[in-house]
N, C-alpha and C positions, 0 to 999 in steps of 0.2 A: 640585546647584546650587552655584555658586561661594560660598565662605564670606562674601565681602563682600556678595554679593546676598542671602544669608540674613540677615546683620546688618541690611542696609538694609530688608528685608522686615519684620523684627521691629520696627524703629523706626517703620515705617508700618503697624503691625498693625491699628489701628482703622480706618484708611481702606480697607485691603485687605478687612477684614471687611465694611465697609459696601458696597464694590463687589461683593463675592461675594454678599451678601444680595440686592442689587438685581438681579444677574443671574439668581439662582435665581427671584426673584419674576417676572422677565420671562418665563422659560421656563415657569413654572406658568400664567401668564396666557395665554400663547400655546397651550399644551396645552388649557387649559379653553375657550378660544375655538373650537378645532377640535372639541371635544366638543359645544359649543352648536350649531355648524353641522351636527353629525350629528343634532340633534333633542333633545339632552338639556337639561333645565332648568339654570339657572345653578349651583344648589346641587349638582345631580348632576354637572354638568360639572367643578366645582371639586373634588369629592370624587374623581372618577375620575382627574383629573389628579394629585392628590397620591398616589393609590394607585399609579399607574403610575411616578411620579417617584421614589418611595421616601422614606426618612427624610431630612428636610432637615438635621437636625443631624449625622447621620452623614456626609452628603455634605460639609458644612462641615469636619468633622473630617478627612475624607480629603484635601480640598483643603489644609488646613493642613499635613498631613503631606507632601504633595507640595511645599508651599512651604518646608518645613524650619523649624528653630529651635524645635520643640516642647519639647526638653530644656531649652533656655535659658528658655522661658517657664515651664516647670515649676520650675526653679531660682529664678526671680524670684518666683513665687507662694509657694514655700517660704520664701524669705527674708522676704517680707512677713508671712507667717503666723508665722514664727519671732519677728519683731520684736514682733508683736501679742501673742504668748504671753509674751514677756519683759516687756513693759509691763504685762500683767495681773498679774504677780507682781513688783512693784517691790522688796519686801524680799529675795526670793531673787536677783533680778538684781543689786541693789546689793551684797549680800554676796559674791556670786560674782565679779562684775566687780572689786570692790575687792580681794578676796583674790588673784585671778590677776594683777591689775595690779601689786600689790605684789611678788608672787613673780617675775613676768617682768621688771619693771623693775629691781629690786634685783639679780637674777641677771645680767641683761644688763650692768649698769653694772659690777659687781664683776669678772665675767669679762673685760670689755673692759679694765679697769684692769690686771688680772693679765697678760692677753695683751700689752698695750702696754709694761708695765714689765719683765716677766720672760721671757715666752715669744718675743716677736718677736726675730729676730736683730738684732745691732748693725749700725750703718750702715757696716760695713767688709766688703770681699769675704772670703768664707771666714772669718767672724768666729769660728766655732766652733773654729778652729785656733789662735786667739790666746790666749797665756797671759802672765801677769805673774809675775815672779820676786821673791821677797822673802827677806831674811836672816831666819832663824828662831831665836829664843831657845828652845833645846830644854828648858830647865828650866821655862819658863813657857808654852811653846807659842804665843808671840805672834809677829806678823809685824812686821819691822823694815825700814826702808830700808837700802840697801846702800852699800858703799864701791865706788869705781870700780875699785880693784885687784882686788877679789874678782869683780866682774862681768866684768872682762877675762879672768880665769882660767876662769870658767864658760863664756865664749864660746869660748875657744880649745880647751877640752876637750870640748865637747858635740858629738855626732854626730846627736842626735835633734832638735836645733833648727836651723832654717835660718839664723838670725841672732839677735843680741841687740842691741836698741837701748836707749839710755839717755836719760832725760829728767828734768827737774827743774822742777816748778811754781814760779814766782817771782812776787813782787808788783812791779809797775812803775809809774813815775810818768810820765804824759804831759803835757808842758809845753804851755802855751798862755795864752790870756787867762784861763782858769780851769783851773788844774792839776787833774788827776784821777788817781786810782789805779785801776789795772786789773790783770788777771791775764795773765801771759805764760808761756811754756814755753821753757826751754833744752833744745834738742833735738839729738841726734846726727844726722849726715847720713843714716844709714840708717833713721831712724824712719819716713819716708814710705814707703820700700820695704817695711818690715815690715807697715805697715798697708795697703799697696797703694793709695795714693792719690796723685793728681797735682794740682797747682794748676789752678784754672780759668783763671787769667790768670797769665803769667809762669812762673817756675821754682821748683824746691824748693831746699833747702839742699844744698850740696855739700861734699866733703871739703876743698876749698880754702877755703870759708868758715870751716870748723872750725879748720883749722891757722893761719889768719891772723886768727882772731877778728874776721872781717869785720863792719862795722856794717850788717848787712842783717836784714830780717825778712820773714816772710810774714804777711799779714793774714787774719783770719777774714772769712767772707762777711758775717756780721751786722754786724761792725764797719765793714766797707767800705760797707755800705749806710747805717748809722746816722750814722757820723762823717765819711763822705766822699761821701755822696750817690750811691754806686755809679758814680762817674766812671770812664770807661774809661781815662783817661791816668794812673791812679794809679801805675803802674810808674815807678820812677825818682824819685818824690817822696820827700822826706825829712821825718822827724818827730823831735822832740826827745823821746827816751825815756831816762829816768834820767840826764839831762844829756848824752847822746850824740845826735848826728845819725845817725839810722838810715834807711837807704834801703829802701823797699818794693820787693821783687823778685817778689812773687806774692801771689795771693789764692786761698784755698781755695774749693772748690765749695760750693754751697748744700747744707745738710743735713749737711756734715762738720764735726765738732768733736772735739777731743781735747785733754786727757782729759775736759773737760767744756765746757759751752756758755759759761762765763764766760771761757775762755781767748781772748784777743784777738790776741796775737802769738806767733809762733814765732821764736826767735833761736838763733844757733849756740851749742852747748854746748862750752866750751873744756875738753878733758880736762886733769887735773892732770899735771904732770911727775912722773918717777919719784921725784925727791928732794923733791917738794912735800909739806908736811905734810898737805894735803888728800887726798893719795893713800894715806893710812894704811889699814891693814887694819881689820877688825872692822866695826862698825856705821857707816854713812855716812849721807848725806843724799839718795842718788840712788834713782831707781826704774827698773826694767828691764821690758822687754816683748819677746816673741819669738813666733815662729810655728813650730809643729811641722812637721817634714818630712812629706810626703804619706803615708808608711806608718808614721809614728811615733804613739805614744800618750802620753798624759799620764803613765801609770804608768812607761813606759820612761824618759821624760825625768827624772821624779822620782828614779828609782833611779840613773840616770847621774850626776846632779848631786849626789845625796847622797854618792856615793863621792868626788866631787871636793871637796866641802865637808869631808868627813872628813880628806882629805889636807891641805887648807889649814889645818885646825884643829891638826893635829900639827906643821905647819911654822911657823905664826905664832901666838905667844901671844895677840895681840889677838883671834884668832878663837876664843878659848875659849868653849865651850858654844854655838857658833853653827853652824847648818845652813843649809839652803835649802829654801824652800817654794814650789811652783809652783801657781798658782791660775788657773783659766780667767778671761779677761777679763770675761766676762759676769757671773760670780759675784762678781768683785771690784767691778764697778760697782754691782750690785744690793745686795750685802751679805747676810749670812745673817740678821741680825735683821729686815731689811725683808722678805726672802723669807718667813721664818717668820710674820711678821705678816699678810702678804697671803694666805698659804695658810690661815691661821686664819680670816681674814675671808671667804675664799672658801668654806670649809666652813660657816661660819655662814649665809651667804646661801643656800647649797645647802640647808641645813636649813629656811630660810624658804620656799624654793620647795616642798619636800616638804610642809611644813605647809599651805601655800596650796592645793596640789593635793589633799591629804587633806581639807581643809576644804570645798573645792568638791565633791569626790567624795561627801562625806557629805550635803551639800545636794542633790546630784543624786539620790542614793538616796532620800532622804526625798521629794523632789518627784515622782520617777517612781512611787513607791508610791501617792502621793496622786492620781496621774493614772490609776490602774487603770481606773476607770470610763470615763474619756474613751477609753482604748485599746480597751476592750470595745465601746463604742458605735461607734467608727469601724470596727472589724472587722465588727460586725453589719451596718453600712451598706454593706459591700462593699470596704473598704479592704484592699489586700493587705499581706502582711507587709513586702515590699520597700518599698512606698510609705510605710508607717509608719516604717520605719527610716530612709528617706531624709529624711522630715520631721524626725525627731528629730536626725539627723545635721546637718541644716542649722541647726537651732536651736543646737546645740553649737558649730558653727563660727562662727555669728554672735556667740555669747557670747564665744568665745575671741578673735575678731578685734577686738571692742570692747575687751576686756581688753588685747590686745596693743597697740592704739593708745595707750590710756592708759599702758601699761607702757613704751612707747617714749618717750613724753614724760617719764615719771618717770626713765628711764634717762639721757636727755639732761640733765635737771635734776641727777640725782645725780652724773654724771661731771663736769659743770661745777662743782658745789658741791665735790666732792673736790679738783678742780684749784685752786679758789680757797682752800679752807680747809686744804689739806694743808700740812704744814711744809715748808720748803725742804730740798732735798737728795734728793728722790725722783727718780731718773733717768727721763727720758723721759715723765714724767707729763704735761707740757704737750702732748705730741704724741698723747696717748690720745684716741680718739674712740669713739663707740658702734659696736661691731662688729655689723653686721646678720646675720652668720652665727650669732652667739651668740643674738641675738634669735630667729632662726628656730628654733634648737634649743630654747630655752625655750618657744617657742610650741608646738612639736611635742610636747614633754613634757606641757605643759598640756592640749593638745588630746587626746592619747592618754588621759590620766587622766579628763578630762571625758567623752570618748566611752565609755570603759570602764564608768564608773559610771553614765552616762546611758542607754546602749543595752542594757546586760545586763539590766535589769528589763524593758525593752520587748520584747527578743527572747524572754525566758522567758514573757511575757504572751501573745505571739502564738502560742504553742504550745498554748494552753489554749482550752477552749470559751468562746465570748463570753457565752453565756447564764449559765454558772456564774459567770463573772467578774462579771457584772451583779448576780447574786443575792448574791455573797459578797464584794463589792468592799471592804467594810469589815472583813472577817475573812479576809484572805489567808493561806493556809496556808504560803506561801513567805516570810512576813514574818519568821519567826524567824531563819533563816540570814542574812537581810539585816540584821536588827537586830544580830546578832553582828558582821557586817562593819562596820556603822557604829560600834558600840562599839569595835572594834579600831582604827579610824581615829582616834577621839578619844583613845584611849590613846596611840597613836603620836604624835599632836600634842602631848600633854602631856609625853611623854618627851623629845622634841626641844626643846620650850620650856624644860624644867627644865635641860637641858644648856647651852642658850644663856644662860639667865638666871644659872646658877651660874658659867659662865665670865665673863660680863660683871661679875658681883659680885666675883670674884677680881681682875679687872683694875682695878675701881674702887677696891677696897681697896688694891691695890698703888699706884695713883696717889695715893691719900690719904696713904698712908705715905711716899711719895716727897716730897710737898709739905710734910710735917711734918719732913723732915730739916733739921738745922741745917748750913748750908754752912760755918760756921766764921768767918764775917764778917758784918758788918751790911750789909743790902742797901737800906735805906730811904734815899731822897734822895741817891742816887749817880748822877752824870751822867758818862758816858764819851765822850771825843772821840779817836778813833784818828788819829794823825798819822804821817807818814813823810817822811824826807829822801830826795832822789834818790841813786842809787847812786854818782853822780859826786862827791858830797860825803863827806868822811870822817865816821866815826861820832862822832868827838870834837867835831864841830860842834854836836851835840845838847846838850852840857854848857852853853854860854852861852845856847843857845835855851831850854833847860829852866829855867835860873835866871831869865831874864827873863820867861818865860811864867808861871811860878809866882807871881812877884811881881805881875805884871799881873792875873792871875785872882784872887789873893787879895784885891786891893783892890776887886774888884767887890762891889756890895751884895748881900746874901743868901748870900754864900759863907762857909762855916764853916772849911773846910780844903781843901788842894790837894796832890796827889801825882802822881808819874809812875811807871808800871810798864810794863815791856816787854810783859807780857801781862796781861789781866784774867782770862779763862777759858782753860783749857789744853786743847789737842787731844790726840791720842794721842802718847805720848812713847816714844822709843827707849830701850833699856836702855844705860846707860853704865857703863864700868869706873871704879871708884873705889878709890884706894889710900888707906887711913886708918892713921894712927899710933895705936897702942894702948899703954896704960900697962903698963910691965914686960914688954913682949913685942917681939920683933923681927919678928914675923909681919906682913908688909905685903902679904899675898896680896890681889889685886884682887877686888872683889865687883861683880858685874854686876847693877844694879837699874835699873828704870824711873825716870828722873830728870827733873824739870822744873827748868830754870835760869831765874831771873828777876832782872832788874836793877831796883831800886826806889830812890826817893828816901827820905830819912830820915823823912818824915811818913807813909809808906805804911801802916805797921802801925797807927799811931794812927787814921788816917782810915778804915781798913777795920775797925777794931775787933777786930784779931787779938791775942789775949792773949800776953804774953811769959811763957814758962815758966822761963826762966833766962838769966843773963847780961845783955846789953844789946842795944839796936838800934843802928842806925848813927847817926853824928853827922857834923858838918861836918869833923872831923879825918880822916875816912876818905876822903881825897882821892885823886887819881890818883898822887901821889908817896908815899903812905902804904903800909905793908905790906898785902898783900891779905888781906881779912877776909871772913867770911860769916856769915849767920844761917841755920840749918837748921830744918826742922820736926821734929816729934816722931817721925814715921815714919823719917826718915833717921837721926836720933840713935839710935833703937832698933836699926836695921839695922847701923850701924857700930860703936856702943859700947853694946851691950845691958846691960852691968853697970857702966858707967863714967859719970862726969860729962863730957859732950862739951865743955864750956866750956874753951877753950884748946887743944883738940886740933886736929891739922892733918890735911889731906887733899889729895889730888891728883885731878884729873879726867883720868885716863888713865895710860898706862904710860910716857910719855916722861920721861927723866931730866931734861930741860931744863924740864919743866912746873913752875910755881911751887907751892910749898906754901902752902895757904890756911888761915888760922887761924879757927876757929869762935869767935865772940864772943857768940853768943845762940842760944836755942832758942825758937821760937814754936809755938803750937798748930797742929794740922793744919787745912787748908782743903780743901774739895771743890771744886776749881777745874776738874775735868774734867766730870763729870756727877754729879748728886746720887745716883744709884744705884751709883756706883763708889766704892770705898773710897779714902781719900787716898793719893796716891803720894808718894814721896820728893821733897822740894823743897829747893833751896838758893838763897839770896837773896844778891846782891852789891850793894854800894853803886853807884848810878848813875854816880858820878864815876869808879869804877874799871872799869866794864864797860858803856860807853855803847853804845847801838844806834841804828841809823837809824829803826827802827820803835818807836813809843812810844804809850802810852795816857795821855792826861790825865784824871785821875780827880778829880772835884769833888764835895764834899759840901755840900749847900745847906740853908738853913734852911726853904725852902718847896718848891713844885713844881719839880723839877730842870729839866724841859724848857723852863721859861720862861727859863732862863738861856742857852739855845743861841744865840740871835742875838748876845748880847754876847760870848760865847765865840768865835764865828766872827770877829767884828770884831777881837777882841784878837789872834788868831792872824794875820790878814791884816796887821795893822798892824805886827807884829814881823817876819814873813817871808812875803811874798805867794807865794813859790814852793812853800810847803808845802801839799799838798792837804788838804782837811778832808773826811773821810768822814762817813758817817751818824752823827750824834750820837744816842746812845741812853742808856738807863739800865741799871744792873747787873741790876735786876730783870727787865728784858726779855731781857737776855742769858741769865739763868738760865731763864727761861720757854722760850726756844728749845731749851734742852737737854732739856726734858721734853715739848716739842711733839709728837714722834712718839708718845710714850706716850698723851698727851692725845687725839690724833687716833685711834689704834687703839682706845682705850677707848671714845671717843664713838661710833664706828661700830658696834662690837660691841654696846654698850649699846642703840643705836637698833634694830639687828636683834633683840635680845632683847625689846625692848618690842613690836615688831611681832609676833614670835612669840607673845608672851603675849596680845596682843589677839586674834590669829587663833585661838588655842586657846580663849579665852573665847567668841568668836563660834561656834566649832565645838560646844562643849558646850551653849551656848544653843540653837543650832538643833536639836541632837539632842533635848534635853529638851523644847523647844517642840513639836517634831513628835510626840514620844512622848506628850505630854499630849493633843494633838489626836487622835491615833489611839486613845487609851484613854478617851475621854470617856464612852463608854457603860459601861465597866468601873468607872470612878471613880464614876459615878452610881449603879451598883448597890451599890457598897461604901458609899457615903454613905447610900443608902436602908436598908441593912442595919444602920446604926448607927455607921459609921466617922466620927469627928469631923474637922473641918477641920485641927487641929494634926497628927493622925495622917497624914492625906493629905499635908500639907506636909512632914513629916519623912520620909515614904517617898520622895517625889520628890527631896528634897535628898539623901537617903542614896544614891539611885541615881547622881545626878550626882557626888557626892563619892567614891563607890566607883570610878567610872571615873577620876576625877582622881587618886585615891590610887594606883591601879594604874600609871598613867602616870608619876606622880611617883616611885614606887618604882624603875621600870625606868630613868627618867631620872637618878636619883641614881647609880646604878651606871655609866651612861654618862658622867656628869660627872666621876666620879672617874677613869675610864680616860682621858678626854679631857684633863683638867687636866694630867696628866703630860706630854702632848705639847707643851704650851706653857709648861711651868714656867720656861723661860728668860725669859719675858716677865713673870714675877712678881717682886715685890720685897717681901721680908720677909712673904710670905704662903705658907702651905703649899699644895702641890697638892691636898691634901685639907683645905680650909679649912672648918671646921664653921660659921662665921658665914655664909659665902656660901651653903653648901648649905642651912642652915636658913632663910636669908632667901628663897632661890629656892622652897623648899618652901612656905613660908607665903604667898608671893605667889601661886603657882599655886593653892593651896587656896582662898585668898580670892576669886580670880577665878572659880574653879569654883563656889564657894558663891553669889557674886553672880549668875553666869549661870544657875545652877540655881534660885535663889530666885524669880525672876520667873515662870518657867513653873509652879513649885510653888505659888506663891500663886494663880495663875490656876486651878490644878487644885483647890485647897482651896475655891474660891469657886464651883464648878460646881453649878448647880441640878439636883438628881436628877431632877425631873420632865422638865426639858428634855433632860437626858442620856439618860433612858430612851426618849424619843421619837426621839432621834437614830438615824440609820441606821448 
């Protein structure tokens, strides 16, 4: 029969059955009428007709078989029966569905995030061949940006790289009714060829654009839609960017962005000339990217360029201690810290799935043993082994499908929550969606575990005599090995839970230690307003702007003090060569150290609360015409003058003989302006009047809530210079919080998984002890009748539960010690073998085990021996 006709027949099953019954009745009546005509009585005629016709129900069954769809009807009946059986055991169903839903949902969400952020290829053709090139400080192993001259020599000497493109992320100001600051990229003409991408509209940058420094730009697809409405006539239109009229010559395709989604414009990168100071050797400010030749490997390219870098180091003193490091683009975008954190979370959620499956397996074993009498009765009534297994399999599938539905909802909620709560900077997270392949995998794992633990007892039961099963259903001889299996599952759950809880405890302690770190400056009531002049205006214009702005802001109500700083918090810093004079020595050998340079106004140190350790801070006399002076922090003073007083000493920032000598007039305390978990780096401060910058941060200390001053601050800036864009005004406390946001995020997620594992382990031991008590009711009654007291029974049941928990905790502690070494890089001032975290995890698990065992133990201690002895 056609499958569609079978489906239609199944949908009209009741009508077809009525029609078939009517037809059979008609034939019986006709046959009986014939017998009456032959002289039989009506009763005899009806009996003879039924005897000749045969079994009516058998005929109906044969007709249904001919009609088709019996297997589907059987499945529907099994599903209905399975749903009824699950509703008759609400406690079992709730615990099983909740456990599986948590495991499936969490696993699906975290695998989806890991796949979207790390495993999925980048949106560039053959992205696995793309590599980034960095200057390496061999003494410290750090990656640094590069000079153009070194990159040019790498390009000319390499045979394993197809090409090397240069780019430099920059900050741009787009003029208009409301000036705004955005991100741009100065790019070499070959960058689009290295990435193998072409504009959706218009053209890419050309060598002619580069040599002529043409005022052209390529617009990102997102910016084209957001700021230009996706108008098709965008080509040829001009925009005022950093004070220059720039012509739009192209629009990138949708989904393409480089180096990140914030980049709005690509502009031509003008290479420095041979005699230009910007073409100096050593560390520069440029980044490079290349593509391996088809048969080349990363190791070959690294070895080749290492030889080139060694030759450049011998030839150029500025390249001292500098090598080259090649990093795959995917690894560079994701970052090792983020990769390690996501892998750790993935391992944690995998442990949660294992615990969930073990928990449900334990519940299934207990439930199947409790259904021995049902299995025996059904077998004695004629049910085949295959029919019994099919029914149980259907129940398990229904259970897993319900859990998968809830797990899918949980996965969607978790992914959306992670995308909302995650700190900025996680690449491609906003593109992550729930991966249905991973959901199917988690569902199959759960289904396999449920079927194994649910069907195994049923299969063994069907091999035995039904009568003996009915007689000994409460004293099953096969219960001992199954009890050992259930105990092993509980031990495994507790072991995994201890590992998760100990790991979460270490991260929590690390985060608490981090939040207790003194940054070296006062953070309360500090408001920060980032400002920037267009590139078309000289940096010296900021001096009168800063003077007027400080006077205007200082006069506002509620303002305690005002200062300017080029930067508030510091990003990664390149190592700089410093030449320092030393007392009684002619040794001026340069020292390469990571160095942060900042220009500040004279009130900066008092406003930030940075203690002065020696000398003086800046004054109004340190103007542009005065001799260059500087204030250094304690770290730089120790590095340059370890046994001398640095006040009055001179230094140079570089090897050039024409570079000015700078006199140190003061030493201030160290500040942690990078991240709280990083030690302070060397810092040198210049007076703002001697080293002005187009970019500046207005820092205001208020007497009350700082954000309340933001509108007045915006109005003051607009009244002085309306061409200066005002970015997001925030507080220093929020800026510091952003630096610890990744740790807070990872710690919170791992702690959530650990709590889930803790609860699942508690549910597992509760279910085991509850079932054990229910199965041992008669035994407990006998012991009570023989004189055992209620406290003795209570202690025995508690001891059994705590013994299992203790075994799991012991195994888990060993695993926690081994696991902690794998993520020691994520810890801050916490030992990988942290006794506080291990003891806390142990106590928490033991407490949960005691609580989960106490309720069944109390029930056992209150069993009436007369009722227990009458129990079967």
